[in-house]
LOMARGU-705905 format. One line per field, with one value per residue: residue number from 1; y, x, z of N, C-alpha, C in turn. Coordinates in steps of 0.1 Angstrom, whole numbers, plus 5000, padded with zeros to 4 digits. Layout:
BEGIN
pos [NUM:...]
n_py [Y:...]
n_px [X:...]
n_pz [Z:...]
ca_py [Y:...]
ca_px [X:...]
ca_pz [Z:...]
c_py [Y:...]
c_px [X:...]
c_pz [Z:...]
This chain:
BEGIN
pos [1:2:3:4:5:6:7:8:9:10:11:12:13:14:15:16:17:18:19:20:21:22:23:24:25:26:27:28:29:30:31:32:33:34:35:36:37:38:39:40:41:42:43:44:45:46:47:48:49:50:51:52:53:54:55:56:57:58:59:60:61:62:63:64:65:66:67:68:69:70:71:72:73:74:75:76:77:78:79:80:81:82:83:84:85:86:87:88:89:90:91:92:93:94:95:96:97:98:99:100:101:102:103:104:105:106:107:108:109:110:111:112:113:114:115:116:117:118:119:120:121:122:123:124:125:126:127:128:129:130:131:132:133:134:135:136:137:138:139:140:141:142:143:144:145:146:147:148:149:150:151:152:153:154:155:156]
n_py [2345:2316:2306:2292:2263:2269:2294:2305:2298:2306:2337:2369:2393:2428:2444:2466:2494:2489:2460:2429:2400:2385:2358:2343:2353:2335:2313:2308:2311:2283:2272:2273:2267:2244:2234:2237:2226:2199:2199:2205:2177:2160:2170:2161:2137:2131:2135:2117:2097:2104:2105:2074:2061:2072:2059:2034:2039:2039:2018:2001:2016:2006:1979:1977:1987:1964:1942:1953:1950:1924:1919:1926:1909:1887:1890:1895:1872:1853:1859:1852:1822:1822:1828:1804:1786:1790:1779:1755:1742:1744:1728:1698:1693:1682:1679:1696:1718:1715:1715:1746:1762:1749:1763:1789:1793:1792:1814:1832:1828:1833:1858:1873:1869:1882:1907:1907:1905:1929:1954:1940:1951:1980:1984:1983:2000:2025:2021:2024:2051:2063:2058:2071:2101:2100:2101:2120:2138:2131:2146:2169:2178:2176:2192:2217:2217:2216:2242:2261:2257:2265:2290:2299:2292:2313:2337:2333]
n_px [8595:8612:8635:8667:8684:8710:8706:8706:8732:8750:8746:8755:8766:8768:8793:8791:8798:8794:8778:8766:8779:8796:8807:8783:8763:8766:8767:8739:8730:8737:8725:8696:8699:8703:8682:8660:8669:8665:8637:8627:8635:8622:8595:8599:8598:8576:8555:8562:8553:8524:8524:8529:8509:8488:8491:8479:8458:8442:8446:8432:8407:8406:8399:8377:8362:8364:8353:8326:8321:8322:8300:8278:8280:8273:8248:8237:8241:8225:8203:8202:8200:8179:8162:8167:8162:8134:8126:8138:8118:8096:8098:8108:8097:8094:8118:8132:8124:8137:8160:8169:8158:8184:8204:8194:8197:8224:8237:8223:8234:8261:8258:8250:8276:8293:8278:8291:8317:8322:8307:8330:8352:8348:8348:8376:8386:8375:8383:8417:8409:8407:8432:8450:8444:8450:8477:8484:8469:8486:8513:8506:8505:8528:8542:8537:8537:8567:8570:8560:8580:8599:8591:8597:8622:8630:8622:8637]
n_pz [7816:7816:7847:7848:7863:7856:7846:7870:7881:7867:7869:7881:7898:7909:7923:7948:7973:8006:7999:7996:8013:7993:7989:8002:7986:7965:7979:7983:7958:7949:7959:7959:7931:7935:7942:7925:7905:7911:7918:7890:7879:7892:7883:7860:7858:7869:7850:7831:7842:7845:7819:7813:7826:7814:7792:7798:7811:7784:7771:7788:7781:7755:7761:7773:7755:7737:7754:7746:7725:7724:7738:7723:7705:7711:7720:7695:7685:7704:7696:7668:7678:7692:7667:7649:7667:7666:7643:7642:7660:7645:7629:7642:7665:7697:7701:7692:7709:7735:7726:7719:7739:7760:7739:7741:7770:7775:7760:7776:7799:7790:7779:7809:7824:7807:7810:7841:7838:7825:7846:7864:7853:7850:7874:7881:7869:7877:7902:7893:7888:7910:7921:7905:7910:7941:7938:7922:7937:7958:7953:7940:7971:7981:7965:7975:7999:7993:7980:8004:8023:8007:8012:8035:8040:8024:8042:8064]
ca_py [2340:2305:2309:2278:2262:2271:2309:2308:2298:2320:2353:2378:2409:2438:2449:2484:2499:2479:2452:2415:2390:2373:2345:2343:2353:2326:2300:2306:2308:2272:2262:2278:2262:2226:2229:2238:2211:2190:2199:2201:2163:2153:2173:2155:2122:2127:2141:2102:2088:2106:2098:2059:2059:2071:2048:2024:2041:2041:1999:1994:2018:1997:1966:1977:1986:1952:1934:1959:1947:1911:1918:1930:1902:1876:1896:1892:1854:1851:1864:1842:1814:1824:1826:1790:1773:1785:1774:1739:1738:1742:1711:1687:1695:1688:1674:1709:1729:1716:1720:1757:1759:1749:1770:1802:1795:1790:1822:1836:1828:1844:1874:1873:1868:1891:1919:1908:1906:1943:1955:1940:1965:1991:1986:1981:2014:2035:2023:2028:2065:2065:2058:2084:2111:2101:2101:2133:2149:2137:2150:2184:2181:2177:2206:2227:2217:2225:2258:2265:2256:2275:2303:2299:2296:2325:2344:2333]
ca_px [8606:8614:8647:8665:8694:8722:8708:8709:8743:8761:8741:8769:8762:8779:8800:8792:8804:8789:8773:8763:8789:8794:8805:8770:8751:8768:8763:8726:8723:8738:8712:8681:8702:8702:8667:8651:8672:8658:8623:8628:8639:8612:8585:8597:8593:8562:8550:8562:8546:8512:8522:8528:8493:8473:8488:8477:8443:8440:8443:8416:8398:8402:8394:8362:8351:8366:8339:8311:8320:8317:8288:8267:8282:8268:8234:8231:8241:8212:8188:8202:8199:8163:8153:8169:8156:8120:8120:8139:8109:8081:8102:8113:8086:8095:8130:8141:8123:8148:8178:8162:8161:8196:8213:8189:8201:8240:8235:8222:8246:8272:8255:8252:8291:8300:8279:8297:8334:8319:8312:8342:8361:8346:8351:8390:8385:8376:8396:8425:8412:8414:8445:8456:8436:8457:8485:8483:8471:8498:8524:8504:8507:8544:8549:8527:8549:8582:8567:8559:8593:8610:8585:8601:8635:8632:8620:8648]
ca_pz [7812:7827:7848:7845:7870:7848:7847:7888:7885:7859:7876:7884:7906:7905:7937:7957:7982:8013:7994:8001:8008:7975:7988:8009:7977:7956:7984:7981:7948:7944:7967:7947:7917:7932:7947:7914:7893:7918:7912:7873:7874:7898:7874:7849:7866:7869:7834:7826:7850:7837:7802:7814:7836:7806:7782:7807:7810:7769:7771:7797:7776:7744:7767:7778:7742:7731:7760:7746:7714:7721:7741:7714:7690:7717:7717:7680:7684:7712:7684:7655:7683:7687:7653:7641:7675:7663:7627:7642:7664:7640:7623:7645:7675:7712:7704:7687:7715:7743:7722:7719:7752:7762:7736:7746:7784:7774:7757:7779:7808:7784:7784:7819:7825:7802:7823:7853:7833:7821:7858:7872:7849:7850:7892:7884:7861:7890:7911:7886:7882:7924:7927:7897:7916:7951:7940:7918:7950:7971:7945:7948:7988:7983:7956:7981:8011:7989:7981:8018:8027:8001:8011:8046:8037:8021:8051:8071]
c_py [2332:2305:2292:2278:2269:2289:2311:2308:2307:2337:2362:2389:2415:2445:2462:2483:2491:2471:2442:2411:2383:2358:2333:2342:2340:2315:2300:2305:2296:2265:2264:2266:2247:2224:2233:2226:2202:2188:2195:2185:2157:2154:2163:2141:2121:2130:2124:2098:2090:2098:2080:2051:2064:2065:2038:2028:2040:2030:1996:2002:2004:1984:1965:1978:1976:1943:1943:1954:1932:1906:1919:1918:1892:1881:1890:1875:1847:1855:1855:1830:1810:1821:1813:1782:1771:1781:1758:1735:1733:1727:1698:1684:1697:1687:1689:1722:1730:1722:1736:1764:1760:1758:1783:1802:1796:1809:1831:1837:1831:1858:1880:1877:1881:1903:1918:1918:1925:1955:1956:1950:1979:1996:1986:1997:2025:2034:2031:2044:2071:2066:2065:2090:2110:2101:2113:2145:2150:2143:2164:2189:2182:2188:2219:2230:2225:2242:2264:2266:2266:2287:2305:2301:2312:2338:2350:2342]
c_px [8609:8632:8651:8680:8704:8721:8715:8723:8754:8752:8753:8760:8773:8781:8799:8794:8794:8776:8771:8775:8788:8791:8792:8762:8755:8765:8750:8723:8728:8730:8701:8688:8697:8683:8663:8662:8668:8644:8618:8627:8623:8596:8587:8595:8581:8553:8555:8552:8532:8514:8521:8511:8480:8473:8479:8459:8438:8437:8431:8407:8391:8397:8382:8356:8354:8353:8325:8311:8315:8303:8277:8272:8274:8255:8228:8229:8230:8200:8189:8201:8184:8157:8153:8161:8139:8122:8122:8126:8095:8083:8103:8104:8091:8113:8142:8137:8131:8163:8173:8165:8172:8202:8208:8197:8217:8239:8232:8231:8257:8272:8260:8269:8297:8296:8287:8313:8332:8320:8321:8353:8359:8345:8366:8391:8386:8384:8406:8425:8415:8428:8456:8455:8446:8469:8489:8479:8483:8511:8519:8505:8525:8546:8546:8541:8562:8580:8570:8575:8605:8607:8597:8617:8635:8628:8631:8661]
c_pz [7823:7835:7851:7855:7867:7847:7865:7890:7875:7864:7879:7885:7906:7922:7937:7968:7993:8009:7998:8003:7999:7980:7994:7999:7969:7963:7981:7969:7944:7950:7960:7938:7918:7936:7930:7904:7896:7910:7899:7870:7882:7889:7858:7852:7867:7861:7826:7830:7848:7824:7801:7819:7825:7795:7786:7810:7793:7767:7774:7788:7763:7747:7769:7766:7734:7738:7755:7732:7715:7730:7733:7703:7700:7719:7703:7679:7696:7704:7669:7663:7684:7678:7649:7652:7670:7650:7630:7651:7656:7632:7630:7662:7689:7714:7698:7694:7729:7741:7719:7731:7756:7759:7741:7762:7786:7773:7766:7797:7805:7786:7797:7825:7821:7807:7831:7848:7834:7838:7870:7864:7849:7867:7890:7876:7871:7900:7906:7888:7898:7927:7922:7906:7930:7945:7933:7931:7962:7964:7945:7957:7991:7971:7962:7990:8004:7987:7992:8024:8019:8008:8024:8049:8032:8032:8063:8066]
């Protein structure tokens, strides 16, 4: 059963002989309610941030897949250019051979460029994941600190 700030605010205690100071009890309950409410808001905010970051990560994955598809297309184009270059070389001799070499060179430069782009995007993704991990760890430390602080306040 989860306790809500409203549960804390509405909690009633029976009065007994030599019981607690009711004003002090209600004052403490109000403090606990406020802290719980703040933690719930912060938790909600963190969940929203995680959802946003997950959406961004999905977008990066889509971009990565698009680049992979482009690479496959470029590799297929290279193969097609090579096949066409061989046929033309048989028909046109030296001139066709020079054109085929230029086409292959351009296609290979495109493949190298696409490979470089993939490596760059993987680095960005790795950096992004590390930033997310640091953010989550930072928030976890804050939550642990709050928990410890609540524990210390409970002991006082």
